[in-house]
N, C-alpha and C positions, 0 to 999 in steps of 0.2 A: 791769738789765732783761735778761731773756733771751728769745731768739727761739725759737719752737717751729717748728723746721724739720721738716716731715713729708714723707717720700718719696712722690711722686705715684704713683698706680696706673699701672703700665706699660701695661696693656691699654687703659686709658682714654686715655692719651697717644697710643698708636699709632692708635687709632680716630679721635681728634681730628685727628691729623696727616693720615691718609688722607682724611678728609672734607674737610679744607682743600685737599688736592691735587686732589681731584675738582672742587671748586668752581672752583679756578684753571683747571683744564683745560677745564671747561665754559665758563668765562668767556672764555678765549682762543679756544676753538673758535667761540663765538658771535660774538665780535668779527670774525672772518674769514669767518663763514658766514651772517651775517644777510642778508636780502633786499636786493638793490642798489637804488639810487635808480632808480625807473622812468623818470625824465626822462633820466638818462644813457644808459639802454638805448635809449630812443627816439632820442636824438641819434646814437648810433652806428649805428643802423639807417638813419637818414636819410643819414648820411655814407656808408654802404655803398652805397645806391642812387645817390646823387649822384656817386659816384666812378666810375661806369660809363662806358666809351667803346667805341663800336663799332670804333674803329681798333685798339685793343689786341687785341681778340678776333680780328679778321680777320688781324692780323699773326701771332698764335700759330697760327692755322689754316693760313696759307700755309707757315709753317716746318714744321709737323707733316706736311703733305701734299706735301712737295717730292719725295718718293720713296716707293715702296711699302715696307711694313715688316711683312711677315708674321712672326709669332712664330717664334723659333728660328733666323731667317736673320741673316746678318751685317749687312744694311742696317738691321734693327730695332734694333741697338745705338745707332745715331745718335739715334733717337727716345727711347730710354731716357735717353741722356745729356742730351738737350734738356730733358726733363721734370725730371730730377734737378737739373740746373744752374739751371733757373728757380726751383725751390724753395730751393736754397742761396743764390742771389743775393738772395732776399727775406729772408734771415736766419733761415729756418725750420730746425728740427732735421730732418735728412733722412737717410734710409738706404734701401738696397735689400735685398730678400730674394730670393735665388735658389732655384729648384727645378729638379730634374732630372727631366723628364717625357717620356712617349712622345708624339711628334707624327708627322705623316703628310704626305708630299710626293709629287708625281707624277714619274714617270720617262718614261713614254710612254703615249699614248692614241690610238686610232683608231676610227672608225665607218665601215663601208663597206656600200654597197648592191650585192648580188650578183644580176644580172639572169639570166633563163633562157637567154639567148643567150651566156652566158659573160662578159658585160661587167661590170667592177667599177668602181664609182664611189666614191671616197673623199670623204666629206662634210667640209666645213670645220668645224673645231672652234674655231678662233680667233675672237676678237672682231674686228669690222670695223675695219680700219686697223692691225691688229697682225699683222705678218708672222710674227714668232716671239717667243718669250718667253725672256728672259735671266735665269736663276736668280741670277746674280751681282748683278744690279741689284735683286733682290727681286720682280720681276714674274713671277709664276708662272702657267702655263697654267691654264685652267678645269678643275676636278676636284672630286671629292668625297673629302674627307679621311677616311681609315680604310676606304675601299672596298677589298674584297679584290682582289688582282691576278687576272687570268685572261682567257680568251677564250671567248666564247659566241657561238653562231650560231643563228638561228632566224627565223621569221616574226614580224611585229610586230602587236600589238593595242593599240589606243588605249583607255585606261582613265580618261579624264577626269581628275579630280584624285587618283585612286588611293585613294579611301576604300573601306571595306568595302561601303558601300551602292552605290558605283559598280560594284564587281565583281558585286554582286547583280543589277544592271541587265544586265550582260553575260551572266550566267548565264541570265537569263530570255529573252534573245535567242538562246540556244544557242551563245554564243561562249565557248570555253575558252581560258584563258590559260596553262595548264600546258604547259611546253615552248616557250613563246614569249618574246620580249622585249617588255616593256611600255613603251609611250610614255605619259607622264603630263604634263599641263599643271599648272603651279604653281597651288595654290589657297590659300585662307585658313585652311582648317580643319586642315591637316596639315603638319607639318615634313617636310623631305626624308628625315630618318631613318625616320620613321613610314611614309612612302610606300614606301621600300625594304623595311621590315619586313613590311608587308602584302603586297606583291608576292611576296616570298619565300614567305610563308605560302600564297599562292595557287598556288605552283608555277612562277612565272616564272623565266626564266633570267637575266635582267638587267633594268635599268631605265634608260630614257633620259628625262630630265627637262628641260623647257624652260619659259621664261617669255615671255609675249607682249610685255611692254614697253608703253610708252604714248607714242605719237607726240606728243601734245599737251604732254608734259612733257620732251621732249628726249632720250628714249632710243632711239626708233626700232627697238626690238627687237634692236639690234646687240650689246648686252651679254650676257654669259653669267654666270649666277649660281653662284659657288663656294659651298661650305659643307661642314659635317661631316655624316656619316651615323652617327656613333658614338651608341650608346644611353647615356643617363645623363650625368653631369657628373663632371669631375675626371680625374685621371690614371688610366687603366685598370690600370696596374701597381701602383698603391698605393691600392686601394679602401678608404676609410675612415681612412686615415692619410696624412700629408704626404710628398711625394716629395722628401725632402732628399737631399743628395749621396751620403752613404754609408749610407743607410737601406735597409730591407728592400724588395725588389721581387719581384713575381710574374713568372713566365716568360710569354712570349707564348702558349705553348700551354696555359697553365693554363685550366681551364674557366671560372673567374671572369673571365678576360680575354677569352677567345674569345667568350663570350656578349655582350660589349659591341659586337661588330662584326657587320655583316651577312654573310650567307653567299653573296650574289650580287653581282657587280659592278654599278656604276652610274656614269653620266656625265651632266653637264649638256651640253645642246646649244644652239647659237645658234638663234634663232627660224627663220631661213631654212633651215637644215639640217633642222630638225624638220618643216617644211612639205613638203619633198621626200619625206620618208618618209610623211607623212599622205596625200599625193596618190596614193601607190602602194597604198593600202589598199583592200580589197574587203570583202565580207561585208555585214552588215545596215547600214542607214542609222543614223547617229548620232542620238541624241535631240536635239531642237532646243535644249534647254537646255545641251547639251555644246558646241554650236557657238559659235565666237567672234564678236566684233562686226565681221564683215566683213573681218578681216585673215587669218583662217586658211583653209587649203585643205582643212580637214576636211569630209568628207561621209559617209564610212563608217568603221566601227570596226575592220575587219579580221577575220581576218588577210588579207594580200595575197599576190600571187604572188612578190614580191620577198623574198629572204633578206637579213637584215642581220647583219653581223659586228661585235661589240663587243669591243674589246680594251683592257684597262687594266693598266698595270704601275706600281705605286707602291712606296714604301719607308716602313716604320714605323721610326723611330729615336729614340733618346734625345737630347734637346736641352735646353739650359739656358734657362729663362725667368726674367724678373726683374720682380718687383713693386717699385714705387717708392713710398715713403711720406714725407710731411711731417707734423710733429707740432706743434701749438700746445698746450702744457700748460695745464690748467686750474688756476686759482688756489685755489679752495676745494675742488673735488672732482676732483683730478687722476686718480683711479682710476675715473672714469666717462667713457665714450668715446662721442663722436658721430662716426660714420664717414661720409665723403663720398667715393663711389667712381665710377670710370669706367675702362673698359678702353681700352687704348692700341693694341693690335695691330690690324691690318687685313689683309683679303685682298689689297687692292691699295693705292690711295692713301688711302682711308678718310676722305674729307672729311666725309661724313655719319656713317658708321659706322666708327669711333666718335669721330673726332677733333673733330667739332662739340662733343661733350661734353667732350673733353679740353681744348679751348680754353676752354670755359666754366669748367672746374675751375681752370685756371691763372689765369684772371681773378679768380675768387673768392679764391684764394690771394693774388693781388696786392692786392686790396681789403682782405682781413683783415689783411695785413701793414701797410697804411696805418692801419687802425684801431688796430693795436698801437702804431704810432709816435705816435698821438694819445692814448695812455693806456689803451686797451682791453685787457683780459685776460679771456678767457672763464672762466666758472665751472667748466665741465667741459672735459675735454680733447677737442680736435678732431683727427681724423686724416684727412688727404688720402690717398686710395688710388688709385694708377694700376696697374691690373691688366694682366697679360700673358696671352696665349694663351686669351682668352675665346672666340675664333672656333672653337677646336677642341673646345669643350664646357666653358666656364666654368672652365678649368683653373687659372689663376693664383689666382683668388679662392677656389676650392674648396680647393686645397691649403693656402692660408693659414688659412681657416676651420678646416679639420681640425687644423692645427698649433696653433691657439690656441683650441680649442673650449671649454675650461674657463674661461679668462679672459673670453672673449666671453659665455659663459653668465652669468657673475657680474657683468660690468661694462659690456657694451655697451648703451647706451641706445637707439640707433636707427641704422639704415643708410639713407643717402640716395643713391640710384643715379640716374645719368643715362648713357644709352648713346648713342643717335642723337639728340642734343639738338635738331637742326633738320632735318626732312625736308621741310617745306613749311608750309602755313598750318594754324592750328587747335591749340589747346592741349589736351594730354591728361595725365592724371595717374592713376597707380595707387598704392594704398597699403593697408596694413592699417587696419581701420576706426577704431581709436582715434586715428588722425592726421587723420581727415577734417576736423574743425573747424579745425585748425591750417592745413591747406592752403587752406580757404576764406578764413581770415583773411589769410594771406599773399598770396593772389592778388588780394585787394582792395587791396593796397598797391603793386602793380606795374602800370605802364602797359602796356596792350595795344600791341604793336608795329605792329599794322595798323589802328589807330584813332587819331584825334586826341585824344579826351578819355576814352575808356572805359578801365577797368582790365581786366586779364586775366579777372578773375571775371565782370565785366559781359559781355564778349564770349563767354566760355565758356558762360555761362548762356543767352545768346541763341542760340548755335549749337546747343546740345543740347536746348533747352527747360528744362534744368536743369543744374546743375553736377554732372556725373556722374563719380564717381571709380571707376575699374575696380579689380578685385582681382587680386592677384599670383598667379594660379593656374598660369601658364605657367612653362616652364623656358627662358627666352629671353634672360636677361641675368644680371648678377652679383648681383642681389638673391636668386637662388635659393638658394645655400648659406646666406646669412645668415638668411633667413626660414624656408625649408623644411627646413633641417637644424639650425640653431642657435636658431631661435625668436626672432630679433631683429626688433622692429617695423621696417618698411621702407617706402620710398617710391620710385617710379620716375616721372619726368616727361619730357615731350618735346613738341616742336612738329611737327605733320604726321604722316602715316602712309602706309605702303606706297609709298615712293619708288621710282621705276622703274629706278634704276641700282644697286639694292641688290646688294652683293657682286660688282660688275662693275668693270672697269677704268675705267669712266666716272664712278665715284664720286670725283670730283676737285675741286679748288679751283675750277676753271672752272665745273663744273656747279653748285656751290654759288652762285657769284655771278651765274650766268645764270638759275637756276631757283628754288632753295630760299630764299635770303636774301641778295639783292643788296647790302643796306646793313647787314647783320648786326644789325639791331634784334631779330630773333627770338632770336639768340644772347644778346643783352643781357637780354632778358626771361626766358629760361630761367635764366641765371645769377642774375638778381634773385630769382626764386622760390627757387631752390636755396639761394642764399646766406642769404636770410632764414629759411628753414626751419632751416638750420644755426645761425644766431644764436639763434633761439628755443630750440632744443633744447639749446644749449650755455650759455645765459645765464638762461633763466627759472628762478626759484627753485624752482618746483614744475613738473614736467614737464607739458607741455600735451597730456596724453593723456585722452581721454574714452572710457571703455569702455561708456558707454550706447549710443554709435554701433555698437560691436561687437555688443552684445546685440540691438539693433534689426536689424542685418544678419543675425545668426543666426536670428532669428525669421522674417525674410523667406525665408531658405533653407528653414526648417522648413515654412512655409506652402506653398512650392513642392513640397516632398516630399509633403505631404498630398494634393496634386492628382495625384501620379504614382503613389503606392502604394495598394495595396488596404487595406481596413479590417482585414484579418488582421494587418497590421504595426502595431505600437504606436509612436507618436511621443511617448508620455508621458515617457519618459526624457529626451528632448531638451527638451521643454517645461519640465520640472522644473529641468533644469540651467541653462537660459537664464534662468529666474526667479531662480535663485541668483546668476548673474552680473549680472542687472539690479539686484538688491538690493545686491551688493557695489559695483557701479559708482556707484550713488546715494550710498552711504556714503562712497566715495572722493571724489566730487564735493563733498559736504557738508564733508568734512574739509578739502579744498582751500580752500573759501571761508572756513572758520573760521580756518585757519592764516594766511591772507593778511591778516586783520584783527587778529590778535593784536598786543599791545604788543611793541615791540622789546625791552623790558626782560625779557621772558620768557626766562630763561636756557636753557630746554630747547627753544626754538623751532627752532633749527637742527637739533637731533637729531630732533625730530618731522618736520620737513620731509624730512630724509634718509631716515627710515623710510618715509614715504609714497612718496617717489620710488622707492625700491627695490621697493616693492610694484607700483607702476605699471610699472616696467621689467620685472619678472619675470613679470607675469601672462601675457604672450604666450608664455612658455616652457611654460605649462601646456597649451597646445594640442599640444605634442609628445607622441609615443608612442614608447616605446623599440623596439617591434616594427615601426614604420613602416607604410608603405602596402604591402599585399600585392603581391608581384611587383616592387616598387621600394622595398625596405626602407630604403635610404639616406635617402629622403625621409620625415621624421618628422612633419610637420605634418598634422593630420587635418582642418583646415579648408581650407587652400590648399595644393595640390600637383598633380602631374601624374596624369592618369588612366592606368591600365594598359589599359583597354579603350576603344579609339577610337570605339566605337559609342555610348558613353555620351553623353547630351545635357546632363548637368549639369556645370557648371564650378566646383562647390564640393563639400565633403565627398567627396574623392576615393575613399575607401574604400567609402563607401555607394554612390557613383556606379558604381564598378566592380562591386560586388556585385549591384546592380540589373541591369546589362547582362549579367553572366555567369549570373545565375540563370534566364535564359530557357531554359537547357538542363537545368534541374533539375525535380525533382518539386515539387509544391506545398509539402509540409512542409519539404523541404530548402531550397527557395527562401526561404521565410519565415525560417527559422532563420539562413541566411546573411546576409540583409539585417538581421535584428534584431540580430545580433551586432555588425555594423559600427555600427549606431545606438547601441548601448550604449557602444562604444568612443569615439565622438564625444561622447556625453553625459558620460562620465567625464573626457574631456579638458576639456570646458567647466567641469565641477566643479573640476578642478585649477586652472584659470585664475581662477575665482571665489575659491577658497581662497587662492591667492597674492595676489590683490588685497586680500582681507581681512587677510592676514598672520597668520592664526590656524591652529593645528592642531586637529583635532577630537579 
């Protein structure tokens, strides 16, 4: 008997082999990437909440605030070491990333009143109880970072909060500010940089800025608010790229650098010193709405007979700052990142700003480490981020985002920010809209710190009449580079608002325990919400993003525009693009429901989930525009970002908002064309987001 041995077809054998390999790979991938047991996820979340203690958070805050730690100073190194050591002791993968950036420090400052009889009176600039400031200890005198050095002398005019509308009121009174020093009271609508920028545009020689304080909350007006007056964010010497040690830097006299700094000097004043100047003013009576609640000596807006001399000398110098990171690698999707960040640097002791948030971050890391010892491993990678030099203009976070822009664009799932975690009573949240429902869900799981039985959601809803989530339109914390430059979905949460010792020497551990959170239960609550958000985003098989909320919010913005604009401007492009996003969001939600009920034996389930998650993650990037916001091109997000024109009343669609404000000086045809162009830009951005959510190319 003979055997008929036929040589197999080589191409058939190769195809069969490759097919088997693919099946094996899919099988192995599926084994490790199938949805987890929901019961286990629930148990770990319950363990996270039950492992909270107010004692640990308070001990972290006490250590963090034992001395001032302004970025770039020697005392700040101790705080860097404390945070890094904490992460390492938990067994977390820890590293630091240094940047060499331009910072600004004071050398000398004085404000003098010059009377007609030749008498000179030097106004106190120190905070009450502080005889002098010792730079070696890290406690630095009140100043405005990046203010130009110089001496100016002139009469003083009071300009209320320093808005363009306030200067309009002065103009109608016949009061000119050109050639004068402007006195401004801190308000809610403008940052100090914008106050100085507008005063310079009005012809002022310099700016003196003061805050009233609040006797009822323990400040008594004795604190003096430090802060930066630099425009924009990030290192001014490396605009758009990271300030690494041996990298490219612009010169200080480069036009791109110079335009970031104001052209007139400014200083913060103690309340009592400001009142002495206000008493000396003459001229028209101040409007009743400009007068304070019984504490101020203001009656007239000026100018007065007394001359004021403002002198400031500072230095801008390169300093090394350090971001500290701790990483928990994801088991199934290690290349997808959930970032949880807080800045560490402070103008003084920083008990509220920012170390209430730092203490909460350290406690979340402690509790996550406990979960890991109980067998928990996140699906996606979690990165704890401790930023430096935020107070100078979000420098630490901005440099890191610029350094990692491509990887963040491809891999960052969400950024969860907490800055001033506890300022007082009342829960507040800001977020991009696709995260709204997740925030509602999480706040229903965390006990309200000021109630016996209510959850944060219950109290929040009662306080506001509804659970109101704000939008991240400002440039006031480290979410700005993530959302407004990189397009990463973001959250910002905190307790309390407008605390009276903001950026003063009295932002201390003692103020915290006597005023904002004596028993640290509000810290525990913030950490609970923050940590649960992180667990959901790191563990949920399908990302908990709902773009129907986004589409609904965009429609509300469009409805507002329809009430503001003339009929000559068409909103049809916006309406059509929002409809596209709504349709794509419904499809994504339906796909989510279908995938969650599929049999686990579906070998392609994990790949389908991965593809959906990528679309959910990348949709936010669609709102970015390469040209950015006109006049502030670094800011790329066309839905949320800073307005260039301070007179604009809209806090969304910054390009459209600016165009409406600026078009008042144009002819009708040019006005309509300018606004219409910005509407088309936003419509195209919404279409890009919808296309990314669908995952299809046209």
